C-alpha positions in Angstrom: 0.1 0.0 0.0 3.0 2.2 0.3 3.2 3.5 -3.0 -0.6 4.4 -3.6 -1.6 8.1 -3.6 -4.0 10.5 -2.9 -4.8 13.1 -5.7 -6.9 15.9 -5.1 -7.8 17.6 -8.5 -8.3 21.3 -9.2 -11.3 22.6 -11.6 -8.9 23.2 -14.1 -7.5 19.9 -14.7 -11.0 18.7 -15.8 -11.8 21.7 -18.0 -8.4 20.6 -19.7 -9.6 16.9 -20.0 -12.6 15.6 -19.0 -11.4 12.1 -19.2 -9.0 12.7 -16.4 -10.5 10.3 -13.9 -9.2 7.6 -15.9 -5.5 8.7 -15.6 -4.4 8.3 -12.2 -4.0 4.4 -12.2 -4.8 2.5 -9.1 -4.7 6.0 -6.9 -7.6 7.4 -5.1 -8.8 10.8 -6.5 -10.6 13.3 -4.1 -12.7 16.4 -5.7 -13.3 19.1 -3.2 -17.1 20.2 -3.3 -15.8 23.8 -4.5 -14.5 22.1 -7.7 -18.0 20.9 -8.2 -19.5 24.2 -7.8 -17.0 26.0 -9.9 -17.8 23.5 -12.9 -21.4 24.4 -12.4 -20.6 27.8 -13.8 -18.6 26.8 -16.8 -21.9 24.4 -17.8 -23.4 27.1 -19.9 -22.3 28.2 -23.3 -20.8 26.6 -26.5 -17.0 26.9 -26.0 -15.2 23.9 -25.6 -14.4 24.5 -21.9 -18.3 24.4 -21.1 -18.1 21.3 -23.2 -15.6 19.6 -20.9 -17.6 21.0 -18.0 -20.7 19.4 -19.1 -19.1 15.9 -20.1 -17.3 15.5 -16.8 -20.5 16.1 -14.7 -22.2 13.7 -16.9 -19.8 11.2 -16.4 -19.9 12.1 -12.4 -23.6 11.3 -12.5 -23.2 7.9 -13.7 -20.7 6.9 -11.3 -22.2 8.5 -8.1 -24.1 6.8 -5.4 -24.6 8.1 -1.8 -21.1 6.4 -1.1 -18.9 9.2 -2.9 -18.9 11.2 0.2 -17.9 8.0 2.5 -16.3 5.1 1.1 -15.9 6.5 -2.5 -16.9 4.9 -5.6 -14.7 2.3 -7.6 -13.6 4.2 -10.9 -13.1 0.8 -12.8 -10.9 -1.8 -13.2 -7.3 -1.3 -12.4 -8.4 2.3 -11.0 -8.9 3.7 -7.6 -11.6 5.3 -5.8 -13.4 8.6 -6.4 -14.4 10.9 -3.4 -16.1 14.1 -2.8 -14.7 16.1 0.1 -17.2 18.3 1.6 -16.7 21.9 2.0 -15.8 22.3 5.9 -12.5 20.3 6.8 -9.8 20.9 9.5 -6.8 22.6 7.9 -5.3 25.0 10.5 -2.4 25.9 8.3 -4.2 27.0 5.0 -6.3 29.5 6.9 -3.5 30.8 8.7 -1.8 31.3 5.6 -4.5 32.1 3.6 -7.5 33.4 5.4 -9.5 34.6 2.4 -12.3 32.4 1.9 -11.9 31.7 -1.8 -12.0 28.5 -4.1 -8.5 28.1 -4.2 -8.0 28.1 -0.4 -10.7 25.6 0.0 -9.1 23.4 -2.4 -5.8 23.6 -0.4 -7.9 23.1 2.8 -8.8 19.6 1.2 -5.4 18.9 0.2 -3.8 19.6 4.1 -6.9 17.8 5.6 -5.8 14.6 3.5 -2.5 14.9 4.3 -3.2 14.9 7.9 -5.8 12.2 8.1 -3.3 9.8 6.0 0.0 10.6 7.0 1.2 7.3 5.6 0.1 8.0 2.1 1.1 11.0 0.0 -1.4 13.0 -0.9 -0.8 15.4 -3.8 -2.6 18.1 -5.2 -3.1 18.4 -9.2 -3.6 21.8 -10.8 -2.5 23.6 -13.8 -2.4 26.6 -12.0 1.3 27.7 -11.1 0.3 30.2 -8.5 -1.8 27.5 -6.5 1.2 25.0 -6.8 3.4 27.9 -5.3 0.6 28.7 -2.5 0.7 24.9 -1.9 4.3 24.7 -1.5 4.6 27.6 0.7 2.9 25.9 3.5 4.6 22.1 2.7 2.0 20.3 0.5 2.8 18.3 -2.3 1.5 19.4 -5.5 2.1 18.6 -9.4 1.0 20.0 -12.8 -1.3 17.5 -14.8 0.9 16.5 -17.4 -0.3 13.0 -19.1 -0.2 14.6 -22.4 3.2 16.8 -22.2 5.5 16.6 -25.0 9.1 16.0 -24.2 10.9 17.3 -27.1 9.8 20.5 -28.7 13.1 21.5 -30.3 11.5 20.2 -33.8 9.7 23.5 -33.9 12.5 25.6 -33.5 14.3 24.4 -36.6 13.4 24.5 -40.6 13.6 21.5 -42.8 16.7 19.1 -42.9 19.0 19.8 -45.6 21.0 16.6 -46.6 24.4 17.8 -48.0 27.0 15.7 -49.8 24.3 13.7 -51.9 25.6 12.1 -55.0 24.9 14.6 -58.0 23.9 11.9 -60.3 20.9 10.8 -57.7 19.7 14.4 -57.8 19.8 14.6 -61.7 17.7 11.3 -61.4 15.1 12.7 -58.8 14.4 15.8 -61.6 14.1 13.4 -64.4 11.8 10.5 -62.6 8.2 11.6 -62.2 7.6 9.1 -59.6 10.9 9.5 -57.7 13.5 7.2 -56.3 13.2 4.3 -53.8 14.0 5.3 -50.4 16.7 2.6 -49.9 18.8 4.4 -52.3 19.7 6.8 -49.6 21.7 6.6 -46.3 19.2 9.1 -44.4 16.6 6.4 -44.9 16.0 5.9 -41.0 16.1 9.4 -39.9 13.0 10.6 -41.9 9.4 10.6 -41.0 6.5 10.1 -43.7 5.8 12.7 -45.8 8.9 15.0 -44.6 10.1 17.4 -46.9 13.7 18.5 -47.2 16.5 19.6 -49.4 19.0 17.4 -51.0 22.6 18.9 -51.9 25.6 17.9 -53.8 28.4 19.9 -55.2 26.8 21.1 -58.1 23.2 21.0 -57.7 20.2 20.9 -55.3 16.6 19.5 -55.3 13.7 20.1 -53.0 12.2 16.5 -52.0 9.7 14.7 -50.4 9.4 11.4 -49.0 6.2 9.8 -49.8 5.3 6.8 -47.8 2.9 5.9 -50.4 4.9 5.2 -53.2 7.9 4.6 -50.7 10.1 7.1 -52.8 12.0 10.2 -52.6 10.4 12.9 -55.1 10.7 16.1 -56.6 8.7 19.0 -54.8 7.5 21.5 -57.5 7.1 25.3 -56.7 3.5 25.5 -57.8 1.1 28.1 -57.5 -2.4 28.0 -55.7 -5.0 30.1 -56.6 -2.8 33.1 -57.0 -0.6 32.5 -54.2 2.9 31.9 -54.8 5.5 30.2 -52.6 8.0 32.7 -51.4 10.4 30.1 -50.3 11.4 26.5 -50.0 9.1 25.7 -46.8 6.4 27.6 -48.2 6.8 24.9 -51.4 6.8 22.2 -49.0 3.8 23.1 -47.5 1.8 23.3 -50.7 3.2 19.9 -51.5 1.4 18.1 -48.5 -1.7 20.3 -48.6 -2.4 19.6 -52.0 -1.9 15.7 -51.6 -5.3 14.2 -51.1 -3.7 11.0 -49.5 -2.2 13.0 -46.7 -5.1 13.5 -44.8 -4.0 15.2 -41.6 -1.7 18.1 -41.8 0.1 20.2 -39.2 1.5 23.8 -40.4 3.4 25.3 -37.5 5.5 28.8 -37.2 5.4 31.9 -35.9 3.2 34.9 -37.2 3.8 36.3 -40.3 4.9 32.8 -42.1 2.0 32.2 -44.1 0.3 29.1 -42.5 -3.1 30.0 -42.9 -2.6 31.7 -46.0 -1.1 28.8 -47.6 -3.8 26.4 -46.3 -6.8 28.4 -47.5 -5.1 29.2 -51.1 -4.5 25.0 -51.3 -8.2 24.6 -50.0 -9.6 26.7 -53.1 -7.1 25.3 -55.4 -8.6 21.7 -54.6 -12.1 22.9 -54.7 -13.5 20.4 -57.1 -12.1 17.4 -54.8 -14.1 18.8 -51.8 -17.9 19.5 -51.2 -17.1 22.6 -48.8 -14.3 24.4 -47.2 -14.3 25.1 -43.7 -12.0 27.7 -41.8 -12.2 27.4 -38.2 -10.5 28.8 -35.2 -11.2 28.7 -31.1 -12.7 31.7 -29.7 -9.9 32.2 -26.8 -10.9 35.5 -25.3 -7.6 37.4 -24.7 -6.3 37.0 -20.8 -9.3 34.7 -20.2 -12.1 37.4 -20.0 -15.1 35.8 -21.0 -16.7 37.1 -24.3 -20.4 36.6 -22.7 -20.6 40.4 -22.0 -20.0 41.8 -25.7 -22.9 42.7 -27.0 -24.8 41.3 -30.3 -25.7 37.5 -30.8 -23.4 34.3 -31.0 -22.2 35.4 -34.4 -21.4 39.1 -33.9 -19.6 38.3 -30.5 -17.1 36.0 -32.2 -16.8 38.4 -35.6 -13.7 40.2 -34.3 -11.9 36.8 -33.6 -12.7 35.6 -37.0 -11.1 38.9 -38.8 -7.7 37.4 -39.4 -9.3 34.6 -41.2 -11.4 37.3 -43.6 -7.9 39.1 -43.9 -6.3 35.7 -45.4 -9.4 35.6 -47.8 -8.9 39.0 -48.8 -5.2 38.7 -49.7 -6.0 35.9 -52.0 -9.1 38.0 -53.6 -6.3 40.9 -54.4 -4.3 38.5 -56.3 -7.0 39.0 -58.8 -8.9 41.8 -60.7 -12.1 42.8 -58.7 -14.5 41.6 -61.2 -12.6 38.4 -62.5 -13.9 34.8 -62.3 -11.9 33.9 -59.4 -13.1 36.7 -56.9 -16.6 36.1 -58.1 -16.2 32.4 -57.6 -14.9 32.9 -53.8 -18.0 35.2 -53.4 -20.5 32.5 -54.7 -19.0 30.1 -52.6 -19.3 32.2 -49.5 -23.0 32.9 -50.4 -23.9 29.3 -50.9 -21.9 28.1 -47.9 -19.2 26.1 -49.4 -16.7 28.1 -48.1 -17.6 28.7 -44.3 -15.6 30.7 -41.8 -16.4 30.6 -38.3 -15.9 29.7 -34.6 -14.9 26.6 -34.0 -17.4 26.3 -30.9 -20.0 26.0 -34.1 -18.9 23.0 -35.6 -19.1 20.7 -32.6 -21.4 17.7 -33.1 -21.3 17.8 -36.8 -19.9 15.2 -38.9 -17.1 16.6 -41.3 -17.5 14.6 -44.5 -15.8 15.5 -48.1 -14.5 18.7 -46.3 -11.4 20.6 -46.6 -11.1 21.7 -42.7 -8.6 24.2 -41.7 -8.4 24.9 -38.0 -6.4 28.0 -37.1 -4.8 28.9 -34.0 -4.9 25.0 -33.0 -2.1 25.9 -30.2 -4.9 26.9 -28.0 -6.7 23.7 -28.0 -6.3 20.8 -25.3 -5.1 17.5 -26.5 -8.5 16.3 -25.8 -10.5 19.1 -27.9 -7.9 18.0 -31.1 -8.9 14.4 -30.6 -12.6 15.5 -30.4 -12.1 17.4 -33.7 -10.4 15.1 -35.5 -12.5 12.1 -34.5 -15.4 14.0 -36.3 -13.3 13.5 -40.0 -15.8 11.8 -42.1 -14.9 10.0 -45.8 -13.0 12.3 -48.0 -12.3 15.0 -45.4 -8.7 16.7 -45.0 -7.7 18.3 -41.9 -5.3 21.2 -41.5 -4.3 22.4 -38.0 -2.2 25.8 -38.2 -0.7 27.4 -35.0 2.3 29.2 -33.1 3.1 27.2 -30.0 4.8 30.4 -28.9 1.5 32.3 -29.1 -0.6 30.6 -26.5 -3.5 32.6 -25.1 -5.4 29.5 -23.0 -4.3 30.1 -19.1 -3.6 26.3 -18.4 -2.0 25.5 -21.7 2.0 25.7 -22.6 4.3 24.8 -25.4 4.7 21.5 -24.1 1.0 20.7 -23.3 -1.2 22.0 -26.1 -3.0 19.8 -28.4 -1.2 21.0 -31.7 2.0 19.8 -30.1 0.7 16.7 -28.8 -1.0 15.7 -32.1 2.2 16.5 -34.1 4.3 14.0 -31.2 1.6 11.2 -31.8 1.0 11.4 -35.4 4.4 11.9 -36.4 5.2 8.2 -38.0 1.5 7.8 -39.7 1.5 7.8 -43.4 -1.4 9.7 -43.9 0.1 12.6 -41.4 2.7 15.4 -42.5 4.1 18.3 -40.5 5.7 21.4 -42.1 7.5 24.0 -39.9 7.7 27.4 -41.2 10.4 29.5 -39.9 10.8 32.4 -42.7 8.8 35.2 -41.9 7.2 36.5 -45.2 5.0 39.6 -44.0 7.7 42.3 -43.4 11.1 43.0 -42.3 9.2 44.9 -39.4 6.9 41.6 -38.3 10.1 39.6 -38.8 11.7 41.7 -36.3 9.2 41.8 -33.6 8.5 37.9 -33.8 12.4 37.5 -33.1 13.3 40.1 -30.6 9.9 41.2 -28.6 
């Protein structure tokens, strides 16, 4: 019994992952009553966070019996028990250090109470709130972040594509002359690359942009093609178009800082592939900056989220400006918007839909939790391609970081799958000023 622990959960853990109860093995889980009260406040609304609150409460309802306050309820095979800790418990140290009666302090009080009730067991507070962890440590309570979904190595987001030097020039000539490419086995870096990875091959006299195509098991040339008026400005953008245009690659991640062209490239590729899909959907999560609720803004649901969607319309306007105002291309885009063949909206509005024969672009995906990304991908029906774009340095969700957000998690889990591809865009193409700000500020 010595190794079994008690875990006290903060509300933000549940809002981050409503399935969290299954992730504590044989250890017991305690929910302070105040956590349930806080969840209650989150149940209304169509943000992902509200959905998570409702799902968790449903799950809890299915588990609950009168014993949840005394003996606890069994969570399932190989799992511990779940208890609810009622409001008033003995916690002298907490109330001396933090006399204000607020939810965080009630959660600390529950942790202190359990630690003294079970002195031989470790009692650990699990919270994604750094400040609460600091408070816990200041009075000697054990605490940790909820990290079942943290990605350890995020170096991949610092660098551009690989460049392989000293390649036999004859091999590069053959890549240029062969439409279907050259078998991977002819290259000595074959064990280093992932499916659909794009890279540069260099010899002393020639260079080629190439991709490993796992469907043909070959290294093939990447062409610099235009998509709906948008031309790639560098090798990385050519790589992005290569995988955005390939219907076999069903799941794409485009990462990179602001101004690298992620959303613009994805949208241009989608418009270029119009005949293959019934609808183009461009969506992004609404994350109110510094976590202010958007409920107080005037207007109906669509009007409230309009300011958050504006960057997506800006990208569409960049594409329109590649053509004359009365051109067939511009007219086509406008007709698509009218007939809802091209839809730009908040991510919350697509929940519950089955997404089939669609080209879906989910922008700002670094603000989604791993669970939210999973929920979106599992909606994909036949013939759908999903593209997630994001900058892992610009996270607006208070409880996510560069290692625990859904975009990084998805890339880490999917990197060896044939139908997945990831391109990291490093070179800013907006302006010298934008590039400078991204790097220096």
